[in-house]
C-alpha positions in Angstrom: 0.0 0.0 0.0 1.4 3.4 -1.1 0.1 6.5 0.7 0.6 9.8 -1.0 0.7 13.2 0.8 -2.0 15.3 -1.0 -0.1 18.5 -0.6 3.0 17.0 -2.3 1.1 15.6 -5.3 -0.7 16.9 -8.3 -3.0 15.4 -10.9 -1.7 14.7 -14.4 -3.5 13.7 -17.6 -7.1 14.2 -18.5 -8.6 11.3 -16.5 -12.3 11.1 -17.4 -12.4 14.6 -19.0 -12.7 13.0 -22.4 -16.2 12.0 -21.6 -17.2 15.6 -20.9 -17.3 17.1 -24.4 -18.1 20.6 -23.3 -15.2 20.8 -20.9 -12.8 19.2 -23.4 -13.9 21.8 -26.0 -13.1 24.6 -23.6 -9.7 23.1 -22.7 -8.8 22.8 -26.4 -9.8 26.4 -27.0 -7.4 27.4 -24.2 -4.6 25.3 -25.7 -5.0 26.1 -29.4 -4.9 29.9 -29.8 -3.4 32.1 -32.5 -0.2 34.1 -31.9 -2.4 37.3 -31.8 -4.6 35.8 -29.0 -1.5 34.8 -27.0 -0.1 38.3 -27.4 -3.4 39.9 -26.3 -3.7 37.7 -23.2 -0.1 38.4 -22.2 -0.4 42.2 -22.5 -3.8 42.0 -20.6 -2.0 40.2 -17.8 0.8 42.8 -17.8 -1.7 45.7 -17.6 -3.6 43.9 -14.8 -0.4 43.6 -12.8 0.5 47.3 -13.4 -3.0 48.4 -12.3 -3.0 46.3 -9.2 -1.6 48.2 -6.2 -0.8 45.0 -4.3 1.1 43.5 -7.2 3.0 46.7 -7.9 4.1 46.9 -4.2 5.2 43.3 -4.2 7.3 43.8 -7.4 8.7 47.0 -6.0 9.7 45.0 -2.8 11.5 42.5 -5.1 13.2 45.3 -7.0 11.5 44.3 -10.2 9.8 46.4 -12.9 7.6 44.8 -15.7 7.2 46.5 -19.0 3.6 46.7 -20.3 4.5 45.1 -23.6 6.4 42.0 -24.5 9.8 42.1 -26.1 9.7 42.5 -29.9 12.4 41.5 -32.4 12.7 41.4 -36.2 11.4 38.1 -37.6 11.7 36.4 -41.0 8.9 34.4 -42.7 10.2 31.5 -44.8 8.6 30.9 -48.2 6.0 28.2 -48.4 7.3 24.8 -49.3 5.7 23.0 -52.2 4.1 19.6 -51.5 4.6 17.0 -54.2 2.2 14.1 -54.8 2.5 11.6 -57.7 0.6 13.6 -60.3 0.5 17.1 -59.0 2.0 19.7 -56.6 0.4 22.3 -54.4 1.1 24.9 -51.8 -0.3 24.3 -48.3 -2.8 26.7 -46.8 -2.0 29.1 -43.9 -2.8 26.4 -41.3 0.0 24.3 -42.8 -2.3 21.3 -43.2 -2.8 19.3 -46.3 -4.7 16.2 -45.3 -7.6 17.1 -47.6 -5.4 17.2 -50.7 -3.5 14.0 -49.9 -6.8 12.1 -49.2 -8.1 13.1 -52.7 -5.0 12.4 -54.8 -2.6 9.5 -55.5 0.4 9.6 -53.1 3.9 9.3 -54.4 3.9 5.5 -53.9 1.1 3.2 -52.8 1.0 -0.4 -51.6 -2.0 -2.5 -52.5 -3.7 -4.3 -49.6 -4.2 -7.8 -50.8 -3.6 -10.2 -47.9 -5.1 -8.8 -44.7 -7.0 -9.9 -41.7 -10.0 -8.1 -40.2 -10.9 -8.9 -36.5 -13.9 -7.6 -34.6 -16.4 -8.8 -32.0 -19.8 -10.0 -33.3 -21.7 -7.1 -31.7 -19.6 -4.6 -33.8 -20.3 -6.4 -37.1 -22.3 -3.5 -38.5 -19.3 -1.2 -37.9 -17.0 -3.7 -39.7 -19.4 -3.7 -42.7 -19.5 0.1 -42.8 -15.7 0.2 -42.5 -15.2 -2.1 -45.4 -17.6 -0.1 -47.5 -15.9 3.2 -46.7 -12.4 1.8 -47.3 -13.4 0.7 -50.8 -15.1 4.0 -51.4 -12.2 6.1 -50.3 -9.3 4.0 -51.7 -10.0 4.7 -55.3 -9.1 8.4 -55.2 -5.9 7.5 -53.4 -5.0 4.8 -55.9 -4.9 2.1 -53.2 -6.3 -1.3 -54.1 -8.1 -2.9 -51.1 -8.8 -6.6 -51.6 -11.2 -8.8 -49.7 -10.0 -9.5 -46.1 -10.0 -12.7 -44.2 -12.6 -12.0 -41.5 -12.5 -13.3 -37.9 -15.7 -12.5 -36.0 -15.3 -13.0 -32.2 -18.0 -14.2 -29.9 -17.0 -11.6 -27.2 -14.5 -8.7 -26.7 -12.2 -10.4 -24.1 -8.5 -10.0 -24.5 -8.0 -13.7 -24.7 -10.4 -13.9 -27.6 -8.5 -11.3 -29.7 -5.1 -12.9 -28.9 -6.2 -16.4 -29.6 -7.9 -15.5 -32.9 -5.0 -13.4 -34.1 -2.4 -16.1 -33.2 -4.4 -18.8 -35.0 -4.8 -16.7 -38.1 -1.1 -15.6 -38.2 0.0 -19.2 -37.9 -2.2 -20.4 -40.7 -1.6 -17.7 -43.3 1.6 -17.0 -45.3 2.8 -13.4 -45.6 0.0 -11.5 -44.1 0.4 -7.8 -45.0 -1.8 -6.3 -42.3 -3.9 -7.0 -39.3 -6.9 -4.6 -38.7 -8.8 -4.8 -35.5 -12.0 -3.0 -34.3 -12.1 -2.8 -30.5 -14.8 -1.5 -28.2 -14.7 2.0 -26.7 -12.3 2.5 -23.8 -10.5 -0.8 -24.0 -6.9 0.2 -23.7 -6.1 -3.2 -22.3 -7.2 -4.9 -25.6 -5.2 -2.3 -27.6 -2.1 -3.0 -25.6 -2.4 -6.7 -25.9 -2.9 -6.5 -29.7 0.1 -4.2 -30.1 2.3 -6.4 -27.9 1.4 -9.4 -30.0 1.9 -7.7 -33.3 5.1 -5.7 -32.5 6.9 -8.2 -30.2 5.7 -11.7 -30.4 4.6 -12.2 -34.0 5.7 -9.0 -35.9 3.1 -7.9 -38.5 1.9 -4.3 -39.4 -1.3 -3.6 -37.4 -4.0 -1.0 -37.3 -6.4 -0.8 -34.3 -9.6 1.3 -34.6 -11.8 2.3 -31.7 -15.5 1.6 -32.3 -16.4 5.2 -31.4 -14.3 6.5 -34.3 -16.7 4.6 -36.7 -19.9 6.1 -35.3 -21.5 9.3 -36.4 -22.5 10.9 -39.7 -21.1 9.6 -43.0 -18.7 12.6 -43.5 -17.0 11.9 -40.2 -16.6 8.2 -40.8 -15.2 8.9 -44.3 -12.6 11.3 -42.9 -11.6 8.7 -40.3 -11.2 6.0 -42.9 -9.2 8.3 -45.2 -6.7 8.9 -42.3 -6.6 5.2 -41.6 -5.8 4.3 -45.2 -3.0 6.9 -45.2 -1.6 5.4 -42.0 -1.8 1.9 -43.4 -0.1 2.9 -46.6 2.8 4.3 -44.6 3.0 1.2 -42.4 3.2 -1.0 -45.4 6.1 1.0 -46.9 4.2 3.5 -49.1 5.2 7.2 -49.4 2.5 9.9 -49.1 4.1 13.1 -50.2 7.5 14.9 -50.6 9.1 18.3 -50.6 11.7 19.9 -52.8 14.3 20.5 -50.0 17.5 18.7 -51.2 19.4 16.3 -48.9 
């Protein structure tokens, strides 16, 4: 039994905050702010300290004086790098993201998914069906060929069921390219067991998808599947995009 002194400890991580969508949204708003917003909040803080008699006296006692503006220096903005795909090039937008372009074009090199295994518990069979349909729908624009998988439908979602099924399939099939598993929400133990099996005991590229990611409107599911296909292509040795910066 380990007893911790409350005054000497502090909470880390988000714990159950992920279940509170409103609070999580507020937290993300605090974390992801523009440089202008950061600047505005810093200068507001400096003005509040200046206008507070107690804070001013405390700083004076320390022999400190705070300027009411942050230090400014000359900066240099680098030119935008060109992103190269197989058939076309483009310049990224101001938010430096280009997932949308990559998901609609053929990457520099693609690996066809011919020999792969799909594992899921029986109660999630509708999600597995939707996933397969979305993969075939999205893969064409990316130039990725997705073949028919070997399907393992589990009776339950216990760790032992996943591990036993995967071990059996890996032992009976030659040169399996990919293992794709759908796991229930909040089952980090299942995720850990699958990754340990596929990374340490019987090495094979693996992709684990949380069931919650495959629920919602069609646009959201399509976006998730696009990202999954890009991840899989990389794991199998494909190359998504390149830049002109020489070695």
